[in-house]
C-alpha positions in Angstrom: 1.6 -34.2 15.9 0.4 -34.3 19.5 -1.5 -37.2 21.1 -4.7 -35.1 21.0 -4.2 -34.4 17.3 -3.5 -38.1 16.7 -7.0 -38.9 18.0 -8.6 -36.0 16.1 -11.2 -37.0 13.5 -9.3 -37.6 10.3 -6.0 -37.1 12.1 -3.8 -34.1 11.3 -5.6 -33.6 8.0 -8.8 -33.0 9.8 -7.0 -30.9 12.4 -5.4 -28.5 9.9 -8.6 -28.4 7.7 -10.4 -27.1 10.7 -7.7 -24.5 11.3 -8.0 -23.4 7.7 -11.8 -23.2 7.9 -11.4 -21.1 11.0 -8.8 -18.8 9.3 -11.3 -18.2 6.5 -13.6 -16.6 9.1 -10.8 -14.6 10.6 -8.8 -13.7 7.5 -8.2 -10.1 8.6 -6.6 -11.1 11.9 -3.2 -12.2 10.5 -1.1 -11.9 7.3 0.0 -15.5 7.3 -1.5 -18.7 8.9 0.5 -21.8 9.3 0.7 -25.4 10.6 3.3 -28.1 11.1 2.7 -31.5 9.6 4.2 -34.9 10.5 3.3 -36.7 7.2 4.2 -35.8 3.7 1.0 -37.3 2.4 -0.9 -34.9 4.6 1.1 -32.0 3.2 0.4 -33.1 -0.4 -3.4 -33.4 0.2 -3.7 -30.1 2.1 -1.6 -28.1 -0.3 -3.7 -29.3 -3.2 -6.9 -28.3 -1.4 -5.6 -24.8 -0.5 -4.2 -24.1 -4.0 -7.5 -25.2 -5.5 -9.4 -22.7 -3.2 -7.0 -19.8 -2.8 -4.7 -20.1 -5.9 -1.0 -20.8 -6.1 0.2 -17.4 -4.9 -1.4 -17.9 -1.5 0.3 -21.1 -0.4 3.9 -21.8 0.7 5.5 -25.1 1.9 8.9 -26.1 3.2 10.5 -29.2 4.8 12.4 -29.3 8.1 15.2 -31.9 8.3 17.3 -33.9 7.9 17.4 -35.4 11.4 15.7 -38.2 13.2 12.3 -36.7 12.3 11.2 -34.8 9.2 8.4 -32.2 9.5 6.6 -30.2 6.8 5.5 -26.7 7.1 2.3 -25.4 5.4 1.5 -21.7 5.3 -1.3 -19.7 3.6 -2.3 -16.0 3.2 -5.3 -14.1 2.0 -3.4 -11.1 0.7 -4.5 -10.2 -2.8 -1.8 -11.2 -5.4 -0.6 -9.2 -8.4 -1.6 -10.5 -11.8 1.9 -11.4 -13.0 3.1 -12.9 -9.7 5.8 -15.4 -10.6 4.3 -18.0 -8.2 1.3 -18.1 -10.6 3.4 -18.7 -13.6 2.9 -22.1 -15.4 6.2 -23.7 -16.2 4.9 -26.9 -17.9 3.4 -27.3 -21.4 4.3 -25.8 -24.7 5.1 -22.2 -24.2 6.7 -21.3 -27.6 6.2 -21.9 -31.3 7.2 -20.4 -34.6 5.1 -19.0 -37.5 6.3 -18.7 -41.1 5.0 -15.6 -42.9 5.6 -16.0 -46.6 4.4 -12.7 -48.0 6.0 -10.2 -45.7 8.5 -7.7 -47.2 10.7 -7.7 -44.0 10.8 -9.2 -40.6 9.1 -6.1 -39.0 6.0 -6.6 -41.2 6.1 -10.3 -40.4 6.1 -9.7 -36.7 3.2 -7.2 -37.0 1.3 -9.8 -39.1 1.6 -12.4 -36.4 0.6 -9.9 -33.7 -2.6 -9.1 -35.7 -3.3 -12.8 -36.0 -3.0 -13.2 -32.2 -5.4 -10.3 -31.7 -7.9 -11.9 -34.2 -7.6 -15.2 -32.3 -8.6 -13.4 -29.1 -11.6 -11.7 -30.8 -12.9 -15.2 -31.8 -13.5 -16.0 -28.1 -11.6 -19.3 -28.0 -13.3 -21.8 -25.7 -16.1 -19.3 -25.1 -13.8 -16.9 -23.2 -14.3 -13.2 -23.8 -10.8 -11.8 -24.0 -8.9 -8.5 -24.3 -5.6 -8.4 -26.1 -3.5 -5.2 -25.7 0.1 -4.3 -26.5 2.2 -3.6 -23.4 5.3 -1.5 -23.0 8.7 -3.2 -22.6 12.3 -2.0 -22.1 13.1 -3.7 -25.4 9.9 -2.6 -27.2 10.5 -1.9 -30.9 9.1 -2.8 -34.3 11.1 -6.0 -34.2 9.8 -7.0 -30.7 6.1 -6.9 -29.6 4.5 -8.0 -26.3 0.8 -8.5 -26.1 -1.1 -9.2 -22.9 -4.3 -11.4 -23.0 -6.8 -11.2 -20.1 -10.3 -12.1 -19.4 -12.8 -9.3 -20.0 -15.3 -8.8 -17.2 -13.9 -11.7 -15.2 -16.3 -13.8 -13.0 -15.4 -13.9 -9.3 -14.7 -17.1 -7.5 -18.0 -18.1 -6.0 -19.0 -21.7 -6.7 -16.0 -24.0 -6.0 -18.1 -27.1 -6.5 -18.4 -26.2 -10.2 -14.6 -25.9 -10.5 -13.5 -29.1 -8.8 -10.4 -31.0 -9.8 -10.2 -34.7 -9.8 -9.5 -36.0 -6.3 -10.1 -32.6 -4.7 -13.0 -32.7 -2.3 -13.8 -29.5 -0.4 -14.9 -30.5 3.2 -18.3 -29.1 4.3 -16.6 -27.1 7.1 -14.5 -25.3 4.6 -17.4 -24.8 2.1 -19.6 -23.3 4.8 -16.8 -20.8 5.8 -16.4 -19.9 2.1 -20.1 -19.3 1.6 -20.1 -16.8 4.5 -17.4 -14.5 2.9 -16.6 -12.4 -0.1 -13.9 -14.5 -1.9 -13.3 -12.2 -4.9 -10.0 -10.9 -3.4 -8.4 -14.3 -3.7 -7.9 -13.0 -7.3 -6.0 -10.1 -8.7 -8.3 -7.2 -9.7 -7.7 -8.1 -13.4 -9.1 -11.6 -13.1 -8.3 -15.3 -13.1 -5.4 -15.4 -15.6 -3.1 -13.5 -17.9 -0.9 -14.6 -20.9 1.9 -12.4 -22.1 2.8 -13.1 -25.8 6.3 -12.0 -26.8 6.7 -11.9 -30.6 10.0 -11.4 -32.3 12.1 -12.6 -35.3 13.5 -16.1 -35.1 16.0 -15.0 -37.8 16.5 -11.7 -39.5 17.0 -13.3 -42.9 14.1 -14.5 -45.1 14.1 -18.2 -45.7 12.8 -19.9 -48.9 9.4 -20.2 -47.2 9.3 -16.7 -45.7 10.1 -14.9 -42.5 10.1 -17.0 -39.4 8.6 -15.4 -36.4 9.0 -16.7 -32.8 6.1 -16.6 -30.4 6.8 -17.1 -26.7 4.1 -17.3 -24.0 4.3 -16.5 -20.3 1.1 -17.9 -18.7 -0.2 -17.0 -15.2 -3.2 -18.5 -13.5 -4.8 -17.7 -10.2 -7.6 -20.2 -10.0 -8.8 -23.5 -11.5 -10.9 -21.4 -13.9 -7.8 -19.5 -14.9 -5.9 -22.8 -15.5 -8.6 -24.1 -17.7 -8.6 -20.9 -19.7 -4.8 -20.8 -20.2 -4.7 -24.4 -21.3 -7.5 -23.9 -23.8 -6.0 -20.7 -25.2 -2.5 -22.0 -25.3 -3.5 -25.2 -27.1 -5.6 -23.3 -29.7 -3.3 -20.4 -30.4 -0.6 -22.2 -32.3 -3.0 -23.8 -34.8 -4.9 -20.6 -35.4 -2.0 -18.2 -35.6 
């Protein structure tokens, strides 16, 4: 941080915030924008702000050191992400559960029964979300392994960030003004705010005393705060309903 940045209003956070706001108005001029930071607290706050606005696939950070001084590097891009970008994948939370199907004659029927229940759960519009649920192809696709993909139907573009605020995330006026001047829909993949891939297979091939046990594994991807809320609501409700 230079002497002039040190006397900048709000210090390096204010300085980089203004760079970010300016980049929103010149987003076609570069693939990546970046800044170096001298405080980790600044990095944490700015990274949180940028992820809230752009989504997790648009922001990268790294640390330079060790040495006498440590510096942090923050970079962001406006390139449109793919729906199943690994950087949007949620690693925390409960992403698997098992379902016992007592009346199935074999494990293939049990797997198909659970797939039908997942589809019915999506039709019920959990949390008020209008969802699509489609079977997708896989290299291991068979009657004993089904993959479904859940998405939002007719997704709403990112437009009103004030309505999607996280706790302790305040969007500065200079950034809000820059956002209001632009079309921000391309921060999202064309398919929308989120996707959940549901892999369904047999936990065991033998029938237990209670029935066939089917394993359900979720791969959740979110591209906005709206998408995160949807994933959390769907994920928490699916196990109890299926």
